[in-house]
C-alpha positions as CSV (number, residue, x, y, z in Angstrom):
1,M,-0.7,-46.3,-9.5
2,T,0.1,-42.9,-8.0
3,R,-2.3,-40.0,-8.8
4,P,-0.7,-37.1,-10.7
5,K,0.0,-34.1,-8.6
6,K,-2.1,-31.0,-9.2
7,K,-0.3,-28.1,-10.7
8,L,0.1,-25.2,-8.3
9,R,-0.5,-21.7,-9.4
10,R,2.2,-19.1,-9.4
11,I,2.7,-17.3,-6.1
12,D,3.4,-13.6,-6.4
13,A,6.3,-12.1,-4.4
14,P,5.3,-10.0,-1.3
15,F,5.5,-6.2,-1.5
16,V,5.2,-3.2,0.8
17,S,1.9,-1.4,0.3
18,L,2.0,2.3,-0.5
19,G,0.9,4.8,2.0
20,P,-2.4,6.7,1.8
21,P,-2.6,9.3,-1.0
22,G,-4.6,11.8,1.0
23,V,-5.8,12.9,4.4
24,T,-9.2,13.8,5.7
25,V,-10.1,15.3,9.1
26,R,-13.4,16.3,10.6
27,D,-14.6,18.7,13.2
28,R,-18.1,19.6,14.4
29,L,-19.5,23.1,13.8
30,K,-20.7,24.0,17.3
31,G,-22.6,27.1,18.3
32,L,-24.2,27.8,15.0
33,T,-27.0,30.5,15.2
34,P,-30.4,30.0,13.5
35,E,-29.3,32.5,10.9
36,D,-26.1,30.5,10.2
37,E,-28.2,27.3,9.7
38,K,-30.6,29.1,7.4
39,V,-27.8,30.4,5.2
40,L,-26.1,26.9,5.0
41,R,-29.4,25.3,4.0
42,L,-30.1,27.9,1.3
43,V,-26.6,27.6,-0.1
44,G,-26.6,23.8,0.0
45,A,-30.0,23.6,-1.7
46,H,-29.1,26.2,-4.4
47,M,-25.8,24.6,-5.2
48,G,-27.3,21.1,-5.1
49,A,-29.9,22.1,-7.7
50,L,-27.0,23.4,-9.9
51,A,-25.1,20.1,-9.4
52,S,-28.1,18.0,-10.4
53,R,-28.6,20.1,-13.5
54,D,-24.9,19.8,-14.4
55,L,-24.9,16.0,-13.9
56,K,-28.0,15.7,-16.2
57,V,-26.2,17.6,-18.9
58,R,-23.0,15.6,-18.5
59,C,-24.9,12.3,-18.7
60,A,-26.7,13.5,-21.8
61,D,-23.3,14.3,-23.5
62,G,-22.1,10.7,-23.0
63,L,-18.9,9.9,-24.9
64,D,-19.2,13.2,-26.9
65,H,-17.8,15.2,-24.0
66,D,-14.7,17.3,-24.6
67,N,-13.1,20.4,-23.2
68,G,-15.4,22.7,-25.1
69,T,-18.6,21.3,-23.6
70,W,-16.9,21.3,-20.1
71,A,-16.1,25.0,-20.5
72,G,-19.7,25.7,-21.7
73,R,-21.1,24.0,-18.7
74,K,-18.8,25.9,-16.4
75,R,-19.8,29.3,-17.9
76,D,-23.5,28.5,-17.4
77,L,-22.9,27.6,-13.8
78,T,-20.8,30.7,-13.1
79,V,-23.7,33.0,-13.8
80,W,-25.7,31.3,-10.9
81,S,-22.8,30.9,-8.5
82,S,-19.2,31.9,-9.0
83,S,-16.2,30.7,-11.0
84,R,-14.8,28.6,-8.2
85,W,-18.1,27.2,-7.2
86,A,-18.7,26.2,-10.8
87,G,-15.3,24.5,-11.0
88,S,-16.0,22.4,-7.9
89,V,-19.4,21.4,-9.3
90,T,-18.1,20.3,-12.7
91,K,-15.2,18.4,-11.2
92,A,-17.6,16.5,-8.8
93,T,-19.8,15.7,-11.8
94,H,-16.9,14.3,-13.8
95,D,-15.8,12.2,-10.8
96,Q,-19.3,10.8,-10.3
97,W,-19.7,10.0,-14.0
98,A,-16.3,8.3,-14.1
99,L,-17.2,6.2,-11.0
100,S,-20.4,5.1,-12.7
101,R,-18.4,4.0,-15.8
102,R,-16.0,1.9,-13.6
103,C,-19.0,0.3,-11.8
104,Q,-20.5,-0.4,-15.1
105,A,-17.4,-2.2,-16.3
106,V,-17.3,-4.3,-13.0
107,H,-21.0,-5.2,-13.5
108,L,-20.2,-6.4,-17.0
109,D,-17.4,-8.6,-15.7
110,S,-19.7,-10.0,-13.0
111,L,-22.3,-10.8,-15.6
112,D,-19.7,-12.5,-17.8
113,A,-18.5,-14.6,-14.9
114,G,-22.1,-15.7,-14.1
115,I,-23.0,-16.5,-17.7
116,G,-19.8,-18.5,-18.1
117,M,-20.4,-20.6,-15.0
118,L,-24.0,-21.2,-16.0
119,R,-23.0,-22.4,-19.4
120,H,-20.3,-24.7,-17.9
121,R,-22.7,-26.3,-15.4
122,L,-25.5,-26.7,-18.0
123,S,-23.2,-28.5,-20.4
124,L,-22.5,-31.2,-17.8
125,P,-24.8,-34.2,-17.2
126,V,-27.4,-33.8,-14.5
127,G,-26.0,-35.1,-11.2
128,E,-22.3,-35.1,-12.2
129,K,-20.1,-34.4,-9.2
130,G,-17.7,-31.5,-9.3
131,T,-14.1,-31.0,-8.2
132,K,-12.3,-28.6,-5.9
133,R,-11.5,-26.4,-8.9
134,A,-14.8,-26.5,-10.8
135,P,-18.4,-27.3,-9.8
136,G,-20.3,-30.2,-11.3
137,G,-23.7,-30.4,-13.0
138,Y,-27.0,-29.6,-11.4
139,R,-28.7,-32.0,-9.1
140,S,-32.0,-32.4,-10.9
141,R,-33.8,-31.7,-14.1
142,H,-35.9,-29.0,-12.4
143,E,-32.8,-27.1,-11.2
144,W,-31.3,-27.5,-14.7
145,F,-34.5,-25.9,-16.2
146,V,-34.5,-23.1,-13.7
147,K,-30.9,-22.3,-14.5
148,C,-31.6,-22.2,-18.2
149,R,-34.1,-19.5,-17.6
150,R,-31.6,-17.6,-15.4
151,L,-29.0,-17.9,-18.1
152,A,-31.5,-16.2,-20.6
153,A,-32.2,-13.4,-18.1
154,L,-28.5,-12.7,-17.5
155,Q,-27.8,-12.7,-21.2
156,E,-30.6,-10.2,-21.7
157,R,-29.3,-8.0,-18.9
158,R,-25.8,-8.2,-20.2
159,A,-26.9,-7.1,-23.7
160,R,-28.7,-4.1,-22.1
161,V,-25.7,-3.1,-20.0
162,A,-23.3,-3.5,-22.9
163,A,-25.4,-1.3,-25.1
164,D,-25.5,1.4,-22.5
165,R,-21.7,1.2,-22.1
166,E,-21.1,1.4,-25.8
167,A,-23.4,4.4,-26.0
168,G,-21.8,6.1,-23.0
169,V,-25.1,6.0,-20.9
170,V,-24.7,5.7,-17.2
171,H,-27.4,5.6,-14.5
172,V,-26.7,7.8,-11.5
173,V,-28.9,8.8,-8.5
174,R,-27.8,12.0,-6.7
175,G,-28.5,11.3,-3.1
176,G,-27.8,7.5,-3.3
177,R,-29.8,4.7,-4.8
178,K,-30.0,3.0,-1.4
179,L,-31.7,5.9,0.2
180,L,-34.0,6.2,-2.9
181,N,-35.1,2.6,-2.5
182,T,-35.7,3.1,1.2
183,R,-38.7,5.3,0.2
184,H,-40.6,2.1,-0.6
185,N,-39.7,0.4,2.7
186,L,-40.2,3.1,5.3
187,A,-41.5,0.7,7.9
188,A,-38.5,-1.6,7.6
189,A,-36.2,1.4,7.9
190,D,-38.1,2.8,10.9
191,L,-38.6,6.1,9.1
192,T,-41.6,8.4,8.5
193,E,-42.1,10.1,5.1
194,A,-41.2,13.5,6.6
195,R,-37.9,12.2,8.0
196,W,-37.1,10.4,4.8
197,R,-37.8,13.5,2.8
198,Q,-35.4,15.5,5.1
199,R,-32.6,13.0,4.6
200,W,-33.2,12.9,0.9
201,E,-33.0,16.6,0.5
202,V,-29.9,16.8,2.7
203,S,-28.1,14.1,0.7
204,R,-28.6,16.2,-2.5
205,W,-27.1,19.4,-1.1
206,F,-23.7,20.6,-2.4
207,L,-21.4,22.4,0.0
208,S,-18.0,21.3,-1.2
209,A,-15.1,23.5,-2.4
210,D,-11.8,22.4,-3.9
211,G,-8.6,23.9,-2.6
212,E,-6.2,26.1,-4.6
213,S,-2.6,26.5,-3.8
214,G,-1.3,30.1,-3.7
215,K,-4.6,31.5,-2.5
216,R,-5.2,32.8,1.0
217,Y,-5.3,29.8,3.4
218,G,-5.5,27.4,0.5
219,N,-9.2,28.0,-0.4
220,E,-11.2,31.0,-1.6
221,T,-14.7,29.5,-1.5
222,I,-14.8,28.0,2.0
223,R,-12.0,29.7,4.0
224,V,-10.8,28.6,7.4
225,T,-8.4,30.9,9.2
226,P,-5.7,29.6,11.6
227,D,-7.8,30.7,14.6
228,G,-10.8,28.5,13.3
229,E,-13.0,31.1,11.8
230,V,-15.1,29.7,8.9
231,S,-16.4,31.9,6.1
232,I,-18.2,31.1,2.8
233,K,-18.2,32.9,-0.5
234,L,-22.0,33.1,-1.2
235,P,-23.3,32.4,-4.7
236,A,-24.4,35.4,-6.7
237,P,-28.2,35.0,-6.2
238,L,-27.6,34.8,-2.4
239,G,-25.2,37.7,-2.1
240,D,-27.7,39.8,-0.1
241,L,-27.2,37.4,2.9
242,A,-23.5,38.3,3.3
243,N,-22.4,39.6,6.7
244,A,-18.9,40.5,5.6
245,G,-17.1,42.2,2.7
246,H,-16.7,40.7,-0.8
247,G,-20.0,38.7,-0.6
248,R,-18.8,36.4,2.2
249,Y,-20.7,35.0,5.2
250,I,-18.8,34.3,8.5
251,L,-20.2,31.5,10.7
252,A,-20.4,31.9,14.4
253,A,-18.9,28.5,15.0
254,K,-15.2,27.8,15.1
255,V,-13.2,24.7,14.3
256,S,-9.9,23.4,15.7
257,F,-9.3,19.9,14.1
258,P,-7.9,18.1,17.2
259,H,-6.7,15.3,15.0
260,R,-3.9,16.3,12.6
261,G,-4.4,20.0,13.6
262,T,-0.7,20.8,13.4
263,E,-0.4,19.4,9.8
264,W,-3.6,21.3,8.8
265,A,-2.3,24.5,10.3
266,D,1.0,24.2,8.4
267,R,-0.8,23.8,5.1
268,I,-3.1,26.8,5.5
269,E,-0.3,29.0,6.8
270,G,1.7,28.1,3.7
271,N,-1.3,28.8,1.5
272,R,-1.4,25.2,0.2
273,A,-4.6,23.7,-1.2
274,V,-7.1,22.3,1.3
275,A,-10.5,21.1,0.2
276,Y,-13.5,21.6,2.5
277,R,-17.0,20.0,2.8
278,I,-19.8,21.1,5.0
279,H,-22.5,18.5,5.6
280,Y,-25.5,18.0,7.9
281,D,-26.2,14.8,9.8
282,A,-30.0,14.6,9.7
283,A,-30.1,11.7,12.1
284,R,-28.2,13.5,14.8
285,G,-29.0,17.1,13.9
286,R,-25.4,18.2,13.7
287,W,-23.3,20.1,11.3
288,Y,-19.7,19.0,10.4
289,L,-16.8,20.4,8.4
290,D,-14.3,18.1,6.6
291,A,-10.9,19.2,5.5
292,A,-8.9,17.1,3.0
293,W,-5.6,17.4,1.2
294,T,-3.4,15.2,-0.8
295,R,0.2,14.3,-0.2
296,P,2.7,12.4,-2.4
297,V,2.4,8.7,-2.4
298,V,5.6,7.2,-1.1
299,Q,6.7,3.8,0.1
300,T,6.8,4.1,3.8
301,M,9.5,1.5,4.3
302,Q,11.8,-0.8,2.3
303,L,11.0,-4.5,2.3
304,A,14.4,-5.4,4.0
305,T,13.7,-2.8,6.7
306,A,10.2,-4.1,7.3
307,R,11.6,-7.7,7.8
308,A,14.5,-6.6,10.1
309,Q,12.6,-7.0,13.4
310,G,10.3,-9.9,12.5
311,M,6.7,-9.8,11.4
312,V,3.2,-10.0,12.7
313,G,1.1,-12.3,10.4
314,V,-2.6,-11.5,10.2
315,D,-5.3,-13.8,8.9
316,T,-8.5,-11.9,7.9
317,N,-11.8,-13.6,8.7
318,A,-15.4,-12.7,8.7
319,D,-15.6,-12.0,12.5
320,H,-12.0,-11.6,13.7
321,L,-8.4,-11.0,12.9
322,A,-6.1,-13.9,13.9
323,A,-2.5,-12.7,14.5
324,W,0.8,-14.3,15.5
325,H,4.2,-12.7,16.2
326,L,7.1,-14.3,14.2
327,D,10.8,-13.6,14.7
328,V,13.2,-12.9,11.8
329,H,13.7,-16.6,11.2
330,G,10.0,-17.3,10.8
331,N,9.5,-19.0,14.2
332,P,6.3,-18.2,16.1
333,V,6.9,-16.2,19.3
334,G,4.5,-16.4,22.3
335,N,0.8,-17.1,21.9
336,P,-1.6,-16.2,19.1
337,H,-3.8,-13.2,19.4
338,R,-7.4,-12.7,18.2
339,F,-9.1,-9.4,17.6
340,P,-12.8,-9.9,17.1
341,Y,-15.3,-7.5,15.5
342,D,-19.0,-7.6,14.8
343,L,-20.1,-6.6,11.3
344,S,-23.8,-6.6,11.9
345,G,-25.9,-3.4,12.2
346,S,-25.5,-0.1,10.5
347,A,-22.6,1.0,8.4
348,D,-21.3,3.4,11.1
349,H,-21.3,0.5,13.6
350,R,-19.4,-1.8,11.2
351,D,-16.8,0.9,10.5
352,A,-16.3,1.6,14.2
353,Q,-15.8,-2.2,14.8
354,I,-13.2,-2.4,12.1
355,R,-11.3,0.7,13.4
356,H,-11.4,-0.7,17.0
357,A,-10.0,-4.1,16.0
358,I,-7.3,-2.4,13.8
359,T,-6.3,-0.1,16.7
360,R,-5.8,-3.0,19.1
361,L,-3.8,-4.9,16.5
362,L,-1.5,-2.0,15.9
363,H,-1.0,-1.4,19.6
364,W,-0.1,-5.1,20.1
365,A,2.3,-5.0,17.1
366,K,4.1,-2.0,18.5
367,R,4.6,-3.8,21.8
368,C,6.0,-6.8,19.9
369,G,8.7,-4.5,18.5
370,V,8.1,-5.3,14.8
371,N,8.3,-2.9,11.9
372,A,5.6,-4.4,9.7
373,I,2.4,-6.5,9.5
374,G,1.9,-9.3,7.0
375,L,-1.5,-9.2,5.4
376,E,-3.1,-11.2,2.5
377,N,-3.8,-9.3,-0.7
378,L,-7.4,-10.6,-0.8
379,D,-10.0,-10.1,-3.5
380,F,-13.2,-12.1,-3.3
381,T,-15.1,-10.4,-6.2
382,A,-14.9,-13.6,-8.3
383,E,-15.8,-16.0,-5.5
384,T,-19.1,-14.5,-4.3
385,T,-21.2,-15.3,-7.4
386,R,-24.3,-17.3,-6.7
387,E,-23.7,-19.3,-10.0
388,K,-20.5,-20.9,-8.6
389,H,-21.8,-21.5,-5.0
390,G,-25.5,-21.5,-5.6
391,R,-26.6,-23.9,-2.8
392,K,-23.8,-22.9,-0.4
393,K,-25.6,-19.8,0.8
394,R,-23.8,-19.7,4.1
395,F,-20.4,-20.0,2.4
396,R,-21.3,-17.1,0.0
397,Q,-22.4,-15.0,3.0
398,L,-19.2,-15.9,4.8
399,I,-17.0,-14.8,1.9
400,S,-19.1,-11.7,1.3
401,G,-18.8,-10.7,4.9
402,I,-15.0,-10.5,5.0
403,P,-14.2,-6.8,4.8
404,T,-11.3,-7.1,2.5
405,G,-11.3,-3.7,0.8
406,K,-12.3,-1.5,3.7
407,L,-10.0,-3.3,6.1
408,K,-7.0,-3.1,3.9
409,A,-7.6,0.6,3.2
410,R,-8.1,1.4,6.9
411,L,-5.1,-0.7,8.0
412,V,-2.7,0.8,5.5
413,S,-3.8,4.3,6.6
414,M,-3.7,3.7,10.3
415,A,-0.5,1.7,10.2
416,A,1.3,4.5,8.4
417,E,0.5,6.9,11.2
418,S,1.8,4.3,13.7
419,G,5.1,3.9,11.9
420,L,4.3,0.4,10.7
421,A,4.4,-0.9,7.2
422,I,2.0,-3.4,5.6
423,V,3.5,-6.2,3.6
424,A,1.0,-7.7,1.2
425,V,1.4,-11.4,0.3
426,D,-0.3,-13.7,-2.1
427,P,-3.1,-15.5,-0.3
428,A,-2.6,-18.8,-2.3
429,Y,-2.7,-21.9,-0.1
430,T,-2.0,-20.0,3.2
431,S,-4.9,-21.7,5.0
432,V,-4.2,-25.2,3.6
433,W,-0.4,-25.2,4.1
434,G,-0.6,-23.4,7.4
435,A,-2.9,-26.1,8.8
436,Q,-0.8,-28.9,7.2
437,H,2.6,-27.7,8.6
438,W,1.9,-25.6,11.7
439,Q,-1.5,-26.4,13.3
440,K,-0.5,-29.6,15.0
441,P,3.1,-28.7,16.0
442,L,2.0,-25.5,17.6
443,A,-0.8,-27.1,19.7
444,T,0.0,-27.7,23.4
445,P,-2.0,-29.2,26.3
446,R,-2.9,-25.6,27.3
447,R,-3.2,-24.0,23.9
448,T,-5.5,-25.0,21.0
449,T,-4.2,-23.8,17.7
450,T,-6.9,-23.1,15.2
451,R,-6.7,-23.2,11.5
452,H,-6.8,-19.4,11.4
453,D,-3.8,-19.2,13.8
454,S,-1.7,-21.5,11.6
455,A,-2.8,-19.4,8.6
456,A,-1.4,-16.3,10.3
457,V,1.9,-18.1,10.7
458,A,1.9,-19.0,7.0
459,I,1.2,-15.4,6.1
460,G,3.9,-14.1,8.3
461,R,6.5,-16.5,7.0
462,R,5.6,-15.6,3.4
463,A,5.9,-11.9,4.2
464,L,9.4,-12.6,5.7
465,G,10.5,-14.4,2.5
466,H,10.5,-17.9,4.1
467,P,8.7,-20.9,2.7
468,V,5.5,-21.9,4.6
469,R,6.7,-25.4,5.5
470,R,8.6,-25.8,8.8
471,R,11.8,-27.1,7.4
472,T,13.5,-28.4,4.2
473,T,14.0,-32.2,4.1
474,P,17.7,-33.0,4.6
475,P,19.6,-35.2,2.2
476,R,19.0,-38.9,2.4
477,A,22.5,-39.6,3.8
478,H,21.9,-37.1,6.6
479,Q,18.6,-38.5,7.7
480,S,20.4,-41.6,9.3
481,D,23.8,-43.2,9.7
482,A,24.8,-44.4,6.2
483,H,21.2,-44.9,5.2
484,G,20.5,-47.2,8.2
485,H,18.6,-46.8,11.4
486,R,20.6,-45.0,14.1
487,T,20.6,-47.6,16.9
488,V,24.0,-47.0,18.7
489,Q,24.4,-43.8,20.7
490,A,27.5,-44.6,22.7
491,Q,30.9,-43.6,21.3
492,P,33.1,-46.3,19.8
493,G,35.7,-46.0,22.6
494,T,33.1,-46.3,25.4
495,R,33.6,-49.5,27.5
496,G,30.6,-51.6,27.8
497,R,28.9,-50.3,24.7
498,E,28.4,-53.8,23.4
499,E,26.9,-55.1,26.6
500,T,23.3,-55.7,27.3
501,R,21.6,-52.4,28.2
502,H,20.2,-52.1,31.7
503,P,16.4,-52.2,32.0
504,T,15.1,-48.6,32.1
505,T,11.9,-47.5,33.6
506,E,10.1,-44.2,33.9
507,R,12.0,-43.7,37.3
508,A,15.4,-44.9,36.1
509,H,16.9,-41.5,36.7
510,D,16.1,-41.8,40.5
511,A,17.7,-45.3,40.8
512,R,21.2,-44.1,41.4
513,S,22.7,-40.8,42.2
514,R,25.4,-39.3,40.1
515,T,27.7,-39.2,43.2
516,G,27.5,-42.9,43.7
517,T,25.5,-42.8,46.9
518,T,22.2,-44.6,47.3
519,R,19.0,-42.9,48.2
520,T,18.1,-43.2,51.9
521,R,14.4,-42.4,51.5
522,A,12.3,-45.4,50.6
523,T,10.3,-45.2,47.4
524,S,7.6,-47.4,46.2
525,A,8.6,-49.8,43.4
526,P,6.7,-49.4,40.2
527,K,4.0,-52.0,39.6
528,T,4.9,-52.4,36.0
529,V,8.3,-52.5,34.4
530,R,8.3,-51.6,30.7
531,D,11.3,-52.4,28.5
532,P,11.7,-49.5,26.1
533,R,13.0,-51.9,23.5
534,S,9.6,-53.5,23.3
535,A,8.2,-50.3,22.0
536,R,11.0,-50.1,19.5
537,T,12.7,-47.2,21.1
538,W,16.2,-47.0,22.5
539,V,17.1,-45.2,25.7
540,Q,20.7,-44.3,26.5
541,D,21.8,-45.4,30.0
542,P,22.8,-42.2,31.8
543,L,25.7,-44.0,33.8
544,L,27.7,-45.9,31.3
545,P,31.1,-47.0,32.6
546,T,33.8,-44.7,31.2
547,G,36.8,-46.6,32.6
């Protein structure tokens, strides 16, 4: 009795990812005088206090917020700063509140998934084995009891989060909850209380100004001229610190924005909006200026154009990118490539590792002459829960370690600047089918094809619109001669085709020359003579008489 085939899920069609919606560039503020740093610290601390007060009011309003309360908050802030400073603060407050609401919804979904998995596994008998699609029961009565307690804790937590969401209550930490919790583990973070306090105060400063099209150089609060001069509109209580007209303070440092400097200069000369942010890196003791602007989101390339020159399939893993170049027909070209990265250490180190791996991948793709890179549209948010893979801690760490969101965002942005498109494909069965159809055929004595390499081929073929399997099975009548085994290779008119075939050895091609002359150099006779017919294979005699 044959086992019923499992129903495969629907595979979505590939699509070209949209380009980045905005641009951010950074330059260091070099040559600041002690007076400049003093002014920046005073302005940042003053506006940070106003931003904290505004966020507190916004969180207290909850779901009762409307345009009237927004206008009232802005009027209160304008008295202590300026109209444009107040607009930037209130907009940042709204963005932070909205982000907290979205994170709250994601937290609820995660709790629902955990509760559902716990209920499923608790409903099964103890010791029942699971399947590939669903885990089984718990292994012992003790584990079953512990999971009952965890289910009660998750249900209580979910009720609390759901009540907060219904009431419009969010929990926000200005400066970052991670830095706040570091205060209780200073030794592990290798920080002193004074250094931690400095970072905490710096993270709560506010030195950001939104751009405004039509105004001079695209920003009236933090203005940067084409020659790199930076000036700040001081808040009203700090107006006596101004060193220029109209309550402005001009910094001694100048910026140039080596990266995208031409694009930035075109925007400010056209008086188009550019947002600026001044921030201080307490660990390095340096000041920086970020410039950001938006641009229309457009599709960088059509799907047919992206497939015209082949594709580079990329398989994303926890410690490397496995890539393989495919031609337009979906055939692998050359050897696979691997671009490793190390995601241990600080966030800056991890980000640098990802950028370095992506840079090498893009340079190699440009040398291959392709127009696009095929990438899986991965999302492991539902696969990292401890309720589904409780004992498989290494597997959960492996899945959590794959930088899906950050890598995709960086790759799309960097590929757009390199003139390459990103074709996102459905990740369903790419690893399984790639290993089934491509891992063994692509292996050679000098090349070992891994499961990740074959998955890259499967991803590239799916991005090109081809099926993952190597070929489609031909009709039954075309697999052999009239449904029989193909045993005769000579033509019907060939003389001697019905005669007994000559014994053929491994050196049969050296026995006689095609010109009819015999070899003069003596050769050693083989010690064993093997008839190919004994191995159930037929070998065509190369010198059949042709009459």
